[in-house]
All heavy atoms as a GROMACS GRO file, in nm:
protein
  578
    1GLY      N    1   4.292  -4.326  -9.957
    1GLY     CA    2   4.359  -4.281  -9.839
    1GLY      C    3   4.339  -4.136  -9.806
    1GLY      O    4   4.417  -4.052  -9.846
    2GLY      N    5   4.240  -4.107  -9.727
    2GLY     CA    6   4.217  -3.972  -9.679
    2GLY      C    7   4.197  -3.972  -9.529
    2GLY      O    8   4.237  -4.065  -9.460
    3LEU      N    9   4.132  -3.868  -9.482
    3LEU     CA   10   4.108  -3.852  -9.338
    3LEU      C   11   3.958  -3.847  -9.311
    3LEU      O   12   3.880  -3.805  -9.396
    3LEU     CB   13   4.172  -3.721  -9.288
    3LEU     CG   14   4.324  -3.714  -9.300
    3LEU    CD1   15   4.371  -3.574  -9.263
    3LEU    CD2   16   4.388  -3.816  -9.210
    4PRO      N   17   3.916  -3.886  -9.189
    4PRO     CA   18   3.775  -3.876  -9.154
    4PRO      C   19   3.736  -3.731  -9.125
    4PRO      O   20   3.808  -3.657  -9.058
    4PRO     CB   21   3.763  -3.962  -9.028
    4PRO     CG   22   3.900  -3.962  -8.968
    4PRO     CD   23   3.995  -3.949  -9.084
    5VAL      N   24   3.621  -3.691  -9.177
    5VAL     CA   25   3.567  -3.557  -9.155
    5VAL      C   26   3.428  -3.573  -9.095
    5VAL      O   27   3.343  -3.642  -9.152
    5VAL     CB   28   3.557  -3.478  -9.288
    5VAL    CG1   29   3.490  -3.343  -9.266
    5VAL    CG2   30   3.694  -3.460  -9.350
    6ALA      N   31   3.404  -3.510  -8.980
    6ALA     CA   32   3.273  -3.515  -8.916
    6ALA      C   33   3.187  -3.404  -8.974
    6ALA      O   34   3.228  -3.288  -8.980
    6ALA     CB   35   3.288  -3.496  -8.765
    7LEU      N   36   3.067  -3.439  -9.019
    7LEU     CA   37   2.971  -3.340  -9.067
    7LEU      C   38   2.878  -3.307  -8.951
    7LEU      O   39   2.825  -3.398  -8.885
    7LEU     CB   40   2.894  -3.395  -9.186
    7LEU     CG   41   2.981  -3.438  -9.304
    7LEU    CD1   42   2.894  -3.495  -9.416
    7LEU    CD2   43   3.067  -3.325  -9.354
    8GLU      N   44   2.859  -3.178  -8.926
    8GLU     CA   45   2.782  -3.133  -8.811
    8GLU      C   46   2.672  -3.038  -8.855
    8GLU      O   47   2.684  -2.972  -8.958
    8GLU     CB   48   2.873  -3.061  -8.711
    8GLU     CG   49   2.986  -3.146  -8.659
    8GLU     CD   50   3.080  -3.071  -8.569
    8GLU    OE1   51   3.090  -2.946  -8.580
    8GLU    OE2   52   3.145  -3.135  -8.486
    9PHE      N   53   2.565  -3.031  -8.776
    9PHE     CA   54   2.458  -2.936  -8.802
    9PHE      C   55   2.412  -2.876  -8.672
    9PHE      O   56   2.440  -2.928  -8.563
    9PHE     CB   57   2.339  -3.004  -8.873
    9PHE     CG   58   2.248  -3.077  -8.778
    9PHE    CD1   59   2.133  -3.015  -8.732
    9PHE    CD2   60   2.276  -3.204  -8.736
    9PHE    CE1   61   2.048  -3.081  -8.644
    9PHE    CE2   62   2.193  -3.271  -8.649
    9PHE     CZ   63   2.078  -3.209  -8.602
   10ARG      N   64   2.340  -2.766  -8.684
   10ARG     CA   65   2.272  -2.708  -8.569
   10ARG      C   66   2.162  -2.614  -8.618
   10ARG      O   67   2.165  -2.567  -8.731
   10ARG     CB   68   2.366  -2.634  -8.476
   10ARG     CG   69   2.412  -2.499  -8.529
   10ARG     CD   70   2.493  -2.427  -8.425
   10ARG     NE   71   2.540  -2.300  -8.480
   10ARG     CZ   72   2.607  -2.212  -8.412
   10ARG    NH1   73   2.636  -2.235  -8.285
   10ARG    NH2   74   2.644  -2.101  -8.467
   11VAL      N   75   2.069  -2.592  -8.530
   11VAL     CA   76   1.971  -2.486  -8.546
   11VAL      C   77   2.029  -2.372  -8.463
   11VAL      O   78   2.073  -2.395  -8.350
   11VAL     CB   79   1.833  -2.530  -8.495
   11VAL    CG1   80   1.734  -2.416  -8.500
   11VAL    CG2   81   1.783  -2.649  -8.575
   12PRO      N   82   2.037  -2.248  -8.516
   12PRO     CA   83   2.097  -2.139  -8.439
   12PRO      C   84   2.043  -2.134  -8.296
   12PRO      O   85   1.924  -2.148  -8.271
   12PRO     CB   86   2.059  -2.014  -8.519
   12PRO     CG   87   2.051  -2.064  -8.660
   12PRO     CD   88   1.991  -2.203  -8.647
   13GLY      N   89   2.135  -2.119  -8.202
   13GLY     CA   90   2.102  -2.116  -8.061
   13GLY      C   91   2.120  -2.250  -7.991
   13GLY      O   92   2.117  -2.256  -7.869
   14LEU      N   93   2.140  -2.356  -8.068
   14LEU     CA   94   2.162  -2.489  -8.010
   14LEU      C   95   2.304  -2.535  -8.043
   14LEU      O   96   2.365  -2.485  -8.137
   14LEU     CB   97   2.060  -2.589  -8.064
   14LEU     CG   98   1.915  -2.561  -8.025
   14LEU    CD1   99   1.822  -2.662  -8.091
   14LEU    CD2  100   1.897  -2.564  -7.873
   15PRO      N  101   2.357  -2.633  -7.969
   15PRO     CA  102   2.494  -2.678  -7.995
   15PRO      C  103   2.506  -2.757  -8.126
   15PRO      O  104   2.408  -2.808  -8.180
   15PRO     CB  105   2.525  -2.769  -7.876
   15PRO     CG  106   2.393  -2.811  -7.823
   15PRO     CD  107   2.296  -2.701  -7.856
   16TRP      N  108   2.628  -2.766  -8.176
   16TRP     CA  109   2.658  -2.844  -8.296
   16TRP      C  110   2.640  -2.992  -8.263
   16TRP      O  111   2.677  -3.039  -8.156
   16TRP     CB  112   2.801  -2.820  -8.342
   16TRP     CG  113   2.819  -2.684  -8.402
   16TRP    CD1  114   2.871  -2.574  -8.342
   16TRP    CD2  115   2.785  -2.644  -8.535
   16TRP    NE1  116   2.871  -2.468  -8.428
   16TRP    CE2  117   2.819  -2.508  -8.548
   16TRP    CE3  118   2.729  -2.710  -8.643
   16TRP    CZ2  119   2.798  -2.437  -8.665
   16TRP    CZ3  120   2.709  -2.639  -8.760
   16TRP    CH2  121   2.744  -2.505  -8.770
   17THR      N  122   2.587  -3.068  -8.361
   17THR     CA  123   2.564  -3.211  -8.347
   17THR      C  124   2.621  -3.282  -8.469
   17THR      O  125   2.591  -3.245  -8.582
   17THR     CB  126   2.413  -3.241  -8.337
   17THR    OG1  127   2.359  -3.171  -8.225
   17THR    CG2  128   2.388  -3.390  -8.321
   18GLU      N  129   2.702  -3.384  -8.446
   18GLU     CA  130   2.756  -3.464  -8.557
   18GLU      C  131   2.646  -3.556  -8.609
   18GLU      O  132   2.577  -3.620  -8.531
   18GLU     CB  133   2.875  -3.545  -8.510
   18GLU     CG  134   2.938  -3.628  -8.621
   18GLU     CD  135   3.059  -3.707  -8.575
   18GLU    OE1  136   3.121  -3.669  -8.474
   18GLU    OE2  137   3.089  -3.807  -8.640
   19PHE      N  138   2.630  -3.563  -8.742
   19PHE     CA  139   2.531  -3.653  -8.798
   19PHE      C  140   2.589  -3.754  -8.895
   19PHE      O  141   2.524  -3.852  -8.930
   19PHE     CB  142   2.416  -3.576  -8.865
   19PHE     CG  143   2.451  -3.504  -8.992
   19PHE    CD1  144   2.433  -3.564  -9.115
   19PHE    CD2  145   2.503  -3.376  -8.986
   19PHE    CE1  146   2.465  -3.497  -9.232
   19PHE    CE2  147   2.534  -3.309  -9.103
   19PHE     CZ  148   2.516  -3.369  -9.225
   20ARG      N  149   2.712  -3.736  -8.939
   20ARG     CA  150   2.775  -3.831  -9.032
   20ARG      C  151   2.925  -3.808  -9.031
   20ARG      O  152   2.970  -3.696  -9.014
   20ARG     CB  153   2.720  -3.810  -9.172
   20ARG     CG  154   2.764  -3.907  -9.278
   20ARG     CD  155   2.711  -4.047  -9.256
   20ARG     NE  156   2.568  -4.047  -9.238
   20ARG     CZ  157   2.481  -4.102  -9.317
   20ARG    NH1  158   2.520  -4.166  -9.424
   20ARG    NH2  159   2.352  -4.098  -9.290
   21THR      N  160   3.000  -3.914  -9.055
   21THR     CA  161   3.144  -3.903  -9.078
   21THR      C  162   3.172  -3.955  -9.218
   21THR      O  163   3.124  -4.062  -9.254
   21THR     CB  164   3.225  -3.983  -8.974
   21THR    OG1  165   3.195  -3.930  -8.844
   21THR    CG2  166   3.374  -3.971  -8.997
   22VAL      N  167   3.247  -3.878  -9.295
   22VAL     CA  168   3.284  -3.918  -9.431
   22VAL      C  169   3.435  -3.922  -9.441
   22VAL      O  170   3.505  -3.867  -9.356
   22VAL     CB  171   3.225  -3.821  -9.538
   22VAL    CG1  172   3.073  -3.825  -9.535
   22VAL    CG2  173   3.277  -3.680  -9.518
   23GLN      N  174   3.484  -3.986  -9.542
   23GLN     CA  175   3.629  -3.999  -9.564
   23GLN      C  176   3.668  -3.910  -9.683
   23GLN      O  177   3.600  -3.912  -9.785
   23GLN     CB  178   3.663  -4.145  -9.596
   23GLN     CG  179   3.808  -4.181  -9.584
   23GLN     CD  180   3.851  -4.200  -9.439
   23GLN    OE1  181   3.770  -4.205  -9.349
   23GLN    NE2  182   3.980  -4.208  -9.419
   24THR      N  183   3.776  -3.835  -9.667
   24THR     CA  184   3.823  -3.754  -9.779
   24THR      C  185   3.890  -3.843  -9.882
   24THR      O  186   3.932  -3.955  -9.853
   24THR     CB  187   3.925  -3.647  -9.735
   24THR    OG1  188   4.043  -3.710  -9.688
   24THR    CG2  189   3.867  -3.555  -9.628
   25ASP      N  190   3.903  -3.789 -10.004
   25ASP     CA  191   3.981  -3.861 -10.104
   25ASP      C  192   4.129  -3.827 -10.082
   25ASP      O  193   4.164  -3.756  -9.986
   25ASP     CB  194   3.935  -3.826 -10.246
   25ASP     CG  195   3.949  -3.679 -10.282
   25ASP    OD1  196   4.032  -3.607 -10.220
   25ASP    OD2  197   3.879  -3.634 -10.374
   26GLY      N  198   4.215  -3.875 -10.166
   26GLY     CA  199   4.359  -3.852 -10.151
   26GLY      C  200   4.402  -3.707 -10.161
   26GLY      O  201   4.511  -3.670 -10.121
   27HIS      N  202   4.313  -3.621 -10.213
   27HIS     CA  203   4.344  -3.478 -10.226
   27HIS      C  204   4.276  -3.395 -10.118
   27HIS      O  205   4.283  -3.272 -10.121
   27HIS     CB  206   4.301  -3.427 -10.364
   27HIS     CG  207   4.366  -3.499 -10.476
   27HIS    ND1  208   4.498  -3.479 -10.512
   27HIS    CD2  209   4.320  -3.594 -10.561
   27HIS    CE1  210   4.529  -3.558 -10.614
   27HIS    NE2  211   4.422  -3.629 -10.645
   28GLY      N  212   4.208  -3.459 -10.024
   28GLY     CA  213   4.142  -3.387  -9.916
   28GLY      C  214   4.000  -3.344  -9.947
   28GLY      O  215   3.936  -3.280  -9.866
   29GLY      N  216   3.947  -3.382 -10.062
   29GLY     CA  217   3.811  -3.343 -10.099
   29GLY      C  218   3.709  -3.447 -10.055
   29GLY      O  219   3.740  -3.563 -10.034
   30PHE      N  220   3.585  -3.403 -10.040
   30PHE     CA  221   3.476  -3.495 -10.011
   30PHE      C  222   3.346  -3.433 -10.059
   30PHE      O  223   3.336  -3.313 -10.078
   30PHE     CB  224   3.468  -3.527  -9.861
   30PHE     CG  225   3.429  -3.409  -9.776
   30PHE    CD1  226   3.296  -3.382  -9.746
   30PHE    CD2  227   3.526  -3.323  -9.726
   30PHE    CE1  228   3.261  -3.274  -9.668
   30PHE    CE2  229   3.492  -3.214  -9.648
   30PHE     CZ  230   3.359  -3.190  -9.619
   31ARG      N  231   3.245  -3.519 -10.077
   31ARG     CA  232   3.110  -3.476 -10.114
   31ARG      C  233   3.013  -3.559 -10.032
   31ARG      O  234   3.036  -3.676 -10.006
   31ARG     CB  235   3.084  -3.501 -10.262
   31ARG     CG  236   3.164  -3.415 -10.354
   31ARG     CD  237   3.136  -3.446 -10.500
   31ARG     NE  238   2.996  -3.429 -10.536
   31ARG     CZ  239   2.942  -3.314 -10.579
   31ARG    NH1  240   3.018  -3.209 -10.593
   31ARG    NH2  241   2.814  -3.307 -10.608
   32PHE      N  242   2.903  -3.496  -9.995
   32PHE     CA  243   2.797  -3.568  -9.925
   32PHE      C  244   2.663  -3.503  -9.958
   32PHE      O  245   2.624  -3.406  -9.895
   32PHE     CB  246   2.820  -3.570  -9.774
   32PHE     CG  247   2.719  -3.653  -9.701
   32PHE    CD1  248   2.728  -3.791  -9.702
   32PHE    CD2  249   2.615  -3.594  -9.633
   32PHE    CE1  250   2.635  -3.869  -9.636
   32PHE    CE2  251   2.520  -3.670  -9.567
   32PHE     CZ  252   2.531  -3.809  -9.568
   33PRO      N  253   2.594  -3.552 -10.061
   33PRO     CA  254   2.462  -3.496 -10.092
   33PRO      C  255   2.365  -3.528  -9.980
   33PRO      O  256   2.368  -3.638  -9.925
   33PRO     CB  257   2.422  -3.566 -10.222
   33PRO     CG  258   2.531  -3.658 -10.258
   33PRO     CD  259   2.634  -3.657 -10.151
   34TYR      N  260   2.281  -3.434  -9.946
   34TYR     CA  261   2.188  -3.453  -9.836
   34TYR      C  262   2.054  -3.389  -9.874
   34TYR      O  263   2.051  -3.279  -9.926
   34TYR     CB  264   2.243  -3.390  -9.708
   34TYR     CG  265   2.158  -3.416  -9.586
   34TYR    CD1  266   2.165  -3.538  -9.521
   34TYR    CD2  267   2.073  -3.319  -9.537
   34TYR    CE1  268   2.088  -3.563  -9.409
   34TYR    CE2  269   1.996  -3.343  -9.425
   34TYR     CZ  270   2.003  -3.465  -9.362
   34TYR     OH  271   1.927  -3.489  -9.251
   35ALA      N  272   1.946  -3.458  -9.846
   35ALA     CA  273   1.812  -3.405  -9.874
   35ALA      C  274   1.727  -3.413  -9.748
   35ALA      O  275   1.733  -3.512  -9.675
   35ALA     CB  276   1.747  -3.485  -9.985
   36PHE      N  277   1.649  -3.309  -9.723
   36PHE     CA  278   1.554  -3.311  -9.613
   36PHE      C  279   1.435  -3.395  -9.654
   36PHE      O  280   1.390  -3.388  -9.768
   36PHE     CB  281   1.508  -3.168  -9.580
   36PHE     CG  282   1.617  -3.081  -9.529
   36PHE    CD1  283   1.689  -3.000  -9.614
   36PHE    CD2  284   1.648  -3.081  -9.394
   36PHE    CE1  285   1.790  -2.919  -9.566
   36PHE    CE2  286   1.748  -3.000  -9.345
   36PHE     CZ  287   1.820  -2.919  -9.432
   37SER      N  288   1.379  -3.471  -9.562
   37SER     CA  289   1.271  -3.560  -9.602
   37SER      C  290   1.152  -3.557  -9.506
   37SER      O  291   1.076  -3.652  -9.500
   37SER     CB  292   1.324  -3.703  -9.613
   37SER     OG  293   1.374  -3.746  -9.488
   38ASP      N  294   1.137  -3.448  -9.431
   38ASP     CA  295   1.020  -3.443  -9.344
   38ASP      C  296   0.963  -3.301  -9.339
   38ASP      O  297   1.032  -3.204  -9.366
   38ASP     CB  298   1.054  -3.492  -9.202
   38ASP     CG  299   1.161  -3.409  -9.135
   38ASP    OD1  300   1.144  -3.286  -9.127
   38ASP    OD2  301   1.259  -3.466  -9.089
   39ASP      N  302   0.835  -3.291  -9.304
   39ASP     CA  303   0.767  -3.162  -9.297
   39ASP      C  304   0.816  -3.076  -9.181
   39ASP      O  305   0.799  -2.954  -9.183
   39ASP     CB  306   0.616  -3.181  -9.287
   39ASP     CG  307   0.557  -3.235  -9.416
   39ASP    OD1  308   0.618  -3.214  -9.522
   39ASP    OD2  309   0.450  -3.298  -9.410
   40ASP      N  310   0.875  -3.138  -9.076
   40ASP     CA  311   0.922  -3.061  -8.960
   40ASP      C  312   1.038  -2.969  -8.995
   40ASP      O  313   1.067  -2.876  -8.922
   40ASP     CB  314   0.966  -3.156  -8.848
   40ASP     CG  315   0.850  -3.234  -8.790
   40ASP    OD1  316   0.734  -3.189  -8.802
   40ASP    OD2  317   0.875  -3.342  -8.734
   41SER      N  318   1.107  -2.995  -9.106
   41SER     CA  319   1.222  -2.914  -9.146
   41SER      C  320   1.180  -2.792  -9.230
   41SER      O  321   1.262  -2.704  -9.253
   41SER     CB  322   1.320  -2.997  -9.228
   41SER     OG  323   1.368  -3.105  -9.152
   42ARG      N  324   1.056  -2.788  -9.274
   42ARG     CA  325   1.010  -2.679  -9.361
   42ARG      C  326   1.021  -2.545  -9.290
   42ARG      O  327   0.970  -2.526  -9.181
   42ARG     CB  328   0.865  -2.704  -9.404
   42ARG     CG  329   0.817  -2.605  -9.508
   42ARG     CD  330   0.691  -2.649  -9.574
   42ARG     NE  331   0.724  -2.764  -9.659
   42ARG     CZ  332   0.646  -2.869  -9.675
   42ARG    NH1  333   0.531  -2.877  -9.614
   42ARG    NH2  334   0.682  -2.967  -9.755
   43GLY      N  335   1.096  -2.452  -9.351
   43GLY     CA  336   1.112  -2.317  -9.297
   43GLY      C  337   1.216  -2.304  -9.187
   43GLY      O  338   1.243  -2.194  -9.140
   44VAL      N  339   1.276  -2.414  -9.145
   44VAL     CA  340   1.378  -2.411  -9.039
   44VAL      C  341   1.514  -2.380  -9.100
   44VAL      O  342   1.551  -2.435  -9.202
   44VAL     CB  343   1.384  -2.545  -8.963
   44VAL    CG1  344   1.493  -2.545  -8.858
   44VAL    CG2  345   1.249  -2.577  -8.901
   45ARG      N  346   1.588  -2.287  -9.037
   45ARG     CA  347   1.722  -2.252  -9.084
   45ARG      C  348   1.824  -2.340  -9.013
   45ARG      O  349   1.838  -2.332  -8.891
   45ARG     CB  350   1.751  -2.104  -9.057
   45ARG     CG  351   1.668  -2.012  -9.144
   45ARG     CD  352   1.687  -1.867  -9.104
   45ARG     NE  353   1.826  -1.831  -9.085
   45ARG     CZ  354   1.899  -1.761  -9.172
   45ARG    NH1  355   1.844  -1.720  -9.284
   45ARG    NH2  356   2.024  -1.733  -9.147
   46PHE      N  357   1.892  -2.423  -9.088
   46PHE     CA  358   1.996  -2.511  -9.036
   46PHE      C  359   2.132  -2.456  -9.076
   46PHE      O  360   2.147  -2.397  -9.182
   46PHE     CB  361   1.984  -2.652  -9.096
   46PHE     CG  362   1.862  -2.726  -9.053
   46PHE    CD1  363   1.745  -2.717  -9.127
   46PHE    CD2  364   1.863  -2.805  -8.940
   46PHE    CE1  365   1.631  -2.786  -9.089
   46PHE    CE2  366   1.750  -2.875  -8.901
   46PHE     CZ  367   1.634  -2.865  -8.976
   47GLN      N  368   2.230  -2.480  -8.993
   47GLN     CA  369   2.369  -2.451  -9.027
   47GLN      C  370   2.443  -2.584  -9.034
   47GLN      O  371   2.421  -2.672  -8.951
   47GLN     CB  372   2.435  -2.361  -8.924
   47GLN     CG  373   2.379  -2.221  -8.923
   47GLN     CD  374   2.447  -2.136  -8.819
   47GLN    OE1  375   2.463  -2.175  -8.705
   47GLN    NE2  376   2.488  -2.018  -8.860
   48PHE      N  377   2.527  -2.598  -9.136
   48PHE     CA  378   2.609  -2.718  -9.153
   48PHE      C  379   2.756  -2.677  -9.158
   48PHE      O  380   2.789  -2.569  -9.209
   48PHE     CB  381   2.573  -2.789  -9.285
   48PHE     CG  382   2.437  -2.849  -9.285
   48PHE    CD1  383   2.328  -2.776  -9.328
   48PHE    CD2  384   2.417  -2.979  -9.243
   48PHE    CE1  385   2.201  -2.831  -9.330
   48PHE    CE2  386   2.290  -3.036  -9.244
   48PHE     CZ  387   2.182  -2.960  -9.287
   49ARG      N  388   2.843  -2.764  -9.107
   49ARG     CA  389   2.987  -2.742  -9.118
   49ARG      C  390   3.058  -2.876  -9.116
   49ARG      O  391   3.001  -2.979  -9.079
   49ARG     CB  392   3.039  -2.652  -9.006
   49ARG     CG  393   3.043  -2.720  -8.870
   49ARG     CD  394   3.100  -2.629  -8.764
   49ARG     NE  395   3.106  -2.697  -8.635
   49ARG     CZ  396   3.145  -2.640  -8.523
   49ARG    NH1  397   3.181  -2.512  -8.523
   49ARG    NH2  398   3.149  -2.708  -8.411
   50ALA      N  399   3.185  -2.873  -9.156
   50ALA     CA  400   3.270  -2.992  -9.151
   50ALA      C  401   3.375  -2.970  -9.042
   50ALA      O  402   3.423  -2.857  -9.023
   50ALA     CB  403   3.339  -3.013  -9.286
   51HIS      N  404   3.408  -3.076  -8.972
   51HIS     CA  405   3.507  -3.069  -8.863
   51HIS      C  406   3.612  -3.178  -8.884
   51HIS      O  407   3.577  -3.296  -8.896
   51HIS     CB  408   3.438  -3.088  -8.729
   51HIS     CG  409   3.533  -3.107  -8.616
   51HIS    ND1  410   3.519  -3.206  -8.523
   51HIS    CD2  411   3.644  -3.039  -8.580
   51HIS    CE1  412   3.616  -3.199  -8.435
   51HIS    NE2  413   3.694  -3.099  -8.468
   52LEU      N  414   3.735  -3.137  -8.892
   52LEU     CA  415   3.846  -3.231  -8.901
   52LEU      C  416   3.922  -3.226  -8.769
   52LEU      O  417   3.977  -3.122  -8.734
   52LEU     CB  418   3.940  -3.196  -9.018
   52LEU     CG  419   4.059  -3.289  -9.038
   52LEU    CD1  420   4.013  -3.430  -9.071
   52LEU    CD2  421   4.149  -3.236  -9.147
   53ALA      N  422   3.918  -3.335  -8.695
   53ALA     CA  423   3.987  -3.342  -8.566
   53ALA      C  424   4.138  -3.349  -8.586
   53ALA      O  425   4.186  -3.390  -8.692
   53ALA     CB  426   3.938  -3.465  -8.488
   54ALA      N  427   4.213  -3.310  -8.484
   54ALA     CA  428   4.358  -3.326  -8.488
   54ALA      C  429   4.390  -3.474  -8.503
   54ALA      O  430   4.322  -3.560  -8.447
   54ALA     CB  431   4.420  -3.270  -8.360
   55GLN      N  432   4.490  -3.505  -8.583
   55GLN     CA  433   4.526  -3.644  -8.611
   55GLN      C  434   4.664  -3.675  -8.553
   55GLN      O  435   4.755  -3.593  -8.565
   55GLN     CB  436   4.530  -3.668  -8.763
   55GLN     CG  437   4.401  -3.637  -8.834
   55GLN     CD  438   4.292  -3.735  -8.798
   55GLN    OE1  439   4.313  -3.856  -8.795
   55GLN    NE2  440   4.174  -3.682  -8.768
   56PRO      N  441   4.680  -3.792  -8.493
   56PRO     CA  442   4.812  -3.830  -8.443
   56PRO      C  443   4.914  -3.832  -8.557
   56PRO      O  444   4.885  -3.881  -8.666
   56PRO     CB  445   4.792  -3.972  -8.387
   56PRO     CG  446   4.645  -3.990  -8.374
   56PRO     CD  447   4.580  -3.896  -8.471
   57GLY      N  448   5.030  -3.775  -8.534
   57GLY     CA  449   5.135  -3.775  -8.634
   57GLY      C  450   5.123  -3.664  -8.738
   57GLY      O  451   5.207  -3.651  -8.825
   58TRP      N  452   5.016  -3.583  -8.732
   58TRP     CA  453   4.999  -3.470  -8.824
   58TRP      C  454   5.028  -3.342  -8.748
   58TRP      O  455   4.986  -3.325  -8.634
   58TRP     CB  456   4.856  -3.465  -8.878
   58TRP     CG  457   4.831  -3.566  -8.985
   58TRP    CD1  458   4.817  -3.699  -8.969
   58TRP    CD2  459   4.819  -3.541  -9.124
   58TRP    NE1  460   4.796  -3.760  -9.088
   58TRP    CE2  461   4.796  -3.664  -9.186
   58TRP    CE3  462   4.823  -3.426  -9.202
   58TRP    CZ2  463   4.779  -3.677  -9.322
   58TRP    CZ3  464   4.805  -3.439  -9.338
   58TRP    CH2  465   4.784  -3.563  -9.396
   59PRO      N  466   5.097  -3.248  -8.809
   59PRO     CA  467   5.135  -3.125  -8.739
   59PRO      C  468   5.025  -3.018  -8.740
   59PRO      O  469   5.052  -2.903  -8.709
   59PRO     CB  470   5.257  -3.077  -8.818
   59PRO     CG  471   5.231  -3.125  -8.957
   59PRO     CD  472   5.161  -3.258  -8.941
   60TYR      N  473   4.901  -3.053  -8.773
   60TYR     CA  474   4.795  -2.954  -8.786
   60TYR      C  475   4.695  -2.965  -8.671
   60TYR      O  476   4.666  -3.074  -8.622
   60TYR     CB  477   4.720  -2.972  -8.918
   60TYR     CG  478   4.811  -2.969  -9.037
   60TYR    CD1  479   4.842  -3.085  -9.107
   60TYR    CD2  480   4.871  -2.850  -9.078
   60TYR    CE1  481   4.927  -3.083  -9.215
   60TYR    CE2  482   4.958  -2.847  -9.186
   60TYR     CZ  483   4.985  -2.963  -9.255
   60TYR     OH  484   5.071  -2.961  -9.361
   61ALA      N  485   4.640  -2.853  -8.631
   61ALA     CA  486   4.538  -2.850  -8.527
   61ALA      C  487   4.403  -2.886  -8.588
   61ALA      O  488   4.388  -2.891  -8.710
   61ALA     CB  489   4.532  -2.710  -8.466
   62ALA      N  490   4.307  -2.910  -8.502
   62ALA     CA  491   4.169  -2.936  -8.549
   62ALA      C  492   4.120  -2.815  -8.628
   62ALA      O  493   4.162  -2.702  -8.604
   62ALA     CB  494   4.078  -2.960  -8.430
   63ALA      N  495   4.030  -2.839  -8.724
   63ALA     CA  496   3.981  -2.730  -8.808
   63ALA      C  497   3.831  -2.748  -8.834
   63ALA      O  498   3.779  -2.859  -8.832
   63ALA     CB  499   4.056  -2.727  -8.940
   64TYR      N  500   3.763  -2.636  -8.857
   64TYR     CA  501   3.622  -2.633  -8.891
   64TYR      C  502   3.604  -2.552  -9.019
   64TYR      O  503   3.672  -2.452  -9.039
   64TYR     CB  504   3.539  -2.565  -8.781
   64TYR     CG  505   3.543  -2.637  -8.650
   64TYR    CD1  506   3.638  -2.606  -8.554
   64TYR    CD2  507   3.450  -2.736  -8.620
   64TYR    CE1  508   3.641  -2.670  -8.432
   64TYR    CE2  509   3.452  -2.802  -8.499
   64TYR     CZ  510   3.547  -2.768  -8.405
   64TYR     OH  511   3.550  -2.834  -8.285
   65SER      N  512   3.509  -2.593  -9.102
   65SER     CA  513   3.475  -2.512  -9.217
   65SER      C  514   3.386  -2.396  -9.174
   65SER      O  515   3.331  -2.396  -9.062
   65SER     CB  516   3.401  -2.597  -9.322
   65SER     OG  517   3.274  -2.635  -9.272
   66ARG      N  518   3.368  -2.299  -9.262
   66ARG     CA  519   3.270  -2.194  -9.234
   66ARG      C  520   3.132  -2.257  -9.242
   66ARG      O  521   3.105  -2.339  -9.328
   66ARG     CB  522   3.279  -2.085  -9.340
   66ARG     CG  523   3.399  -1.999  -9.329
   66ARG     CD  524   3.387  -1.882  -9.426
   66ARG     NE  525   3.504  -1.799  -9.416
   66ARG     CZ  526   3.579  -1.763  -9.518
   66ARG    NH1  527   3.547  -1.799  -9.641
   66ARG    NH2  528   3.685  -1.688  -9.499
   67PRO      N  529   3.042  -2.218  -9.151
   67PRO     CA  530   2.907  -2.274  -9.158
   67PRO      C  531   2.834  -2.230  -9.285
   67PRO      O  532   2.852  -2.118  -9.333
   67PRO     CB  533   2.838  -2.215  -9.036
   67PRO     CG  534   2.948  -2.173  -8.945
   67PRO     CD  535   3.062  -2.135  -9.034
   68VAL      N  536   2.753  -2.320  -9.337
   68VAL     CA  537   2.666  -2.292  -9.452
   68VAL      C  538   2.523  -2.300  -9.398
   68VAL      O  539   2.486  -2.398  -9.333
   68VAL     CB  540   2.687  -2.396  -9.563
   68VAL    CG1  541   2.586  -2.376  -9.675
   68VAL    CG2  542   2.828  -2.389  -9.616
   69THR      N  543   2.443  -2.197  -9.427
   69THR     CA  544   2.305  -2.194  -9.380
   69THR      C  545   2.212  -2.242  -9.491
   69THR      O  546   2.223  -2.200  -9.605
   69THR     CB  547   2.266  -2.052  -9.337
   69THR    OG1  548   2.353  -2.010  -9.232
   69THR    CG2  549   2.122  -2.047  -9.286
   70VAL      N  550   2.120  -2.332  -9.453
   70VAL     CA  551   2.023  -2.390  -9.546
   70VAL      C  552   1.886  -2.380  -9.480
   70VAL      O  553   1.871  -2.411  -9.362
   70VAL     CB  554   2.057  -2.537  -9.574
   70VAL    CG1  555   1.952  -2.602  -9.663
   70VAL    CG2  556   2.195  -2.551  -9.635
   71THR      N  557   1.787  -2.340  -9.556
   71THR     CA  558   1.650  -2.335  -9.504
   71THR      C  559   1.571  -2.450  -9.565
   71THR      O  560   1.567  -2.467  -9.686
   71THR     CB  561   1.583  -2.201  -9.541
   71THR    OG1  562   1.661  -2.094  -9.485
   71THR    CG2  563   1.442  -2.193  -9.484
   72GLY      N  564   1.510  -2.530  -9.478
   72GLY     CA  565   1.429  -2.642  -9.525
   72GLY      C  566   1.307  -2.593  -9.600
   72GLY      O  567   1.249  -2.490  -9.567
   73ARG      N  568   1.269  -2.666  -9.704
   73ARG     CA  569   1.148  -2.628  -9.779
   73ARG      C  570   1.062  -2.747  -9.809
   73ARG      O  571   1.096  -2.857  -9.795
   73ARG     CB  572   1.182  -2.555  -9.908
   73ARG     CG  573   1.283  -2.625  -9.992
   73ARG     CD  574   1.315  -2.542 -10.115
   73ARG     NE  575   1.418  -2.612 -10.189
   73ARG     CZ  576   1.414  -2.635 -10.317
   73ARG    NH1  577   1.317  -2.589 -10.388
   73ARG    NH2  578   1.510  -2.700 -10.375
   0.00000   0.00000   0.00000
């Protein structure tokens, strides 16, 4: 029993795009290992973040994690 978290990415200068939704565990934690698998990503700087939308019945606003920058290799 957790909440859905949208995982988003972008290349700097472009808008954020959702690529996966994961479910948190009962303590609010989640993991999602991800590997790049194409040559087009080599040398490209990607930013990733998690987005938790506002939930009905919860007193909290929507939230975003700090972006993490990853360079494809």
